[in-house]
N, C-alpha and C positions, 0 to 999 in steps of 0.2 A: 903942235900935237894935244897940249891940254885943249882945243879947243875941239878937235876929234874925239880925244878922249870922254870929254861933257856931253858932246853928240852922241857917244855911242851909247852911254849911262842914260841918256835922255831915251834915247829909240827904245832900250831894251825895259826903263820904265813905262813909258807907253805901250810896249807889247805887250805887259803882263798885267795892266790894268785892263788893257782888252781881253785877253785871256779870260780874264778873271771876272768880268763883264757878261762875257758869252758864255761862260760856264755856268753862271750864276742864271742867266736866261735861260739855259736849255732846262735849268734846275728846277724853276718854277714851270716851264712850260709842262714836262715829264710830271710832276707835281700834279697839275689841273687835269693830264691827262688820267692818271692814275684816279683820283675819287671820283670824274666823272665816270670812269667805269667802274668804281666801287659801288655808285649808288645808283647806277644806269647801266648794266653790264651789257644789254643791247643794244645799246648805241654803237654807233657804224661810225667810219670814219667822216661821213658827211654830216652828224652830229657834230662831232667834236671840232669838225669846222665851222660850223654855225657860231659853235660857245665861243671862237677866237674873235670870230668876226664879229658880232655883236659889243665883244668887249671893246673892239677898236672901234666901230663905228657907231654904236646905240641897234635900233629897230630897223635901221637899214633902208629906212626910207623916209620920205617926209609926210605928214600927215597936215595938208592944209583943211579940210572938211573936219571941224571938229564934232559939228553934230554929230556927221555919218560914224565918226570914232564914238561917238559915245553913245549911239545906238546898238553899235555891237556892242561895246563891251557890257551894255545893260542885257544883249540880249545871250551874251556868252554868260552870262553869270546867270544868268534865268533858266538855262539848260544844263549846267556842269551840275556835277556829284560833288562836294568836297571828300576829300581823301584824309581830312587832318594832317596833312604834310604844310608846315606853315615854313617850313626852310627857306630861310633867304640864300640863294648861290651865285657866287661871282661866276661872271663870263669870262671864261678864259681864265688868265690868272689874276681877274680880278683887278685889273689897274682903274678902269672908269665904269664899266655898268653890273647890276647884279641883275639879276632875275628874281622877280617876287611874286609870290603864287597868289592867285586870284581868292584861292582858299581864304585869303586873311580876311577879305573883302565879303564873301558867301557867308563864314562865321561869325561876323557880325565884331572881328579882332582892330582892321582898320577901319574910317567909313568909308563908302563908297566917291565922294567928294574929295576926300586928301588924295586919295589912292590915284584915282584918275587926272586931277591937278598935276600931281608929280608926275607919270606916267606923260601927259602933255607936255610938260615942262623938260624930261629929260628927248622926249622927241623933237623937242625944237631944238636941241644941243647937235640932231643928227649934223654932219657933214659928206659931202658927196665923196666914197674913194677916189684916191687916185690908182687908177689900175696896176700902173707899173709897181708903185711901191708897196700897196699890197701885195701884189704876187712874188715883191722879193719876201715881202713880211710870211708872209704862208710859206713860201719856199723855207726858211728860217724853223718856221715850225714844225713844219713838213719832217724834216730830217730830225727834228729831235724827237719827234712819235714814232719815225721807223726805226731810229738805232733804240727805240724799246723793245723792238720785236714782239709788237701788239696782238694778241691774240682777236680780232676782231672781224668780225664775217663781212666778205665780199670790198675786203680792205683793198683788193688790187685794180678792181673793177670801180671802186669809189673814186679811187687816186687817179684814175685816168678822165673819169670824168668830169672831176675838179679842175683836172687839169686843163681839158676843152673848153671847159667853162672858161677858165680865166682866159683863157688862149683869144675866145670869142669877146673879150669885154665884157662877161657878166659877171657877177659875183654873188650874187644874194641865193639862199639855198631854203627851202621847207626841212621841218624834221622828218628822217625819216619814215617809212613804214611801219620798219620795226619800232624806231620810237614811241611814236604814237599809239601804236595797237598796244604794247607794252605797259606802257607810264602817263596816257590821257593828259598831256601837259595842258595848264592852265595857268600864264603868266605874264606879264607884260616886264617888260625891259626899261628899268629908273636908273636913272645918273645913280652914282655912288656916293655924291654929296647932299644930293635930294633926300637919298632914300634916308641919310643919316640925321638929314634935318626934321624930314617925318616924324621917324622914329623918338627923337628926343622930341620934338613939341607934344605928341601925343604918351610920352612917358611909358614907351610898351616894355611889357617886361622882356628883360633878352633872354631868360629861359627859354621862354617860348618862340621868339623872334630870332635870333642872334644865332643859334647853334648852324652857323655857315660850314663851309666842306672847311676854311681856315681859320 
């Protein structure tokens, strides 16, 4: 009888722990989505998906040609107009990667070499997504988003598009046209720990740089 009693107590404790972790995970997802829509109200479900995917897997592809990556980096810098927004933002819930705006380089706050080296080191941390694992994770994220009843344009259409894409074994998306037209994004994905090392080494002003979402 005692053994059964102990097993029941242990099972109850494990269920409570699992439920608590699940609820906390949902809370983090909802907060990330709320802040995405606060700063970028024209975001679509496609843009939200992209943010969570980037936090899990980084840039989403390997960069084998350093020269080509640098040439495009320099070209984008030469063409872009800085908005003066230096906000370093977490991808998804901010577990692994940040979006670091190119305006920091354009306006001379972060040297181009330091920024580019941090980006390439972060790209080197890329791991190929396991499609089944990512599908399960996205399903968990999506259910939390759906439970918020968000007022997002083309929500159902994007839901179907993402479902079909994942069924075909594809997982990388671009920003939506609405996001690009409204926010003209210029950033690179940098691993959280690598960015923090850069910020510390350069003694960056936290009041300018560290106004992150959370």
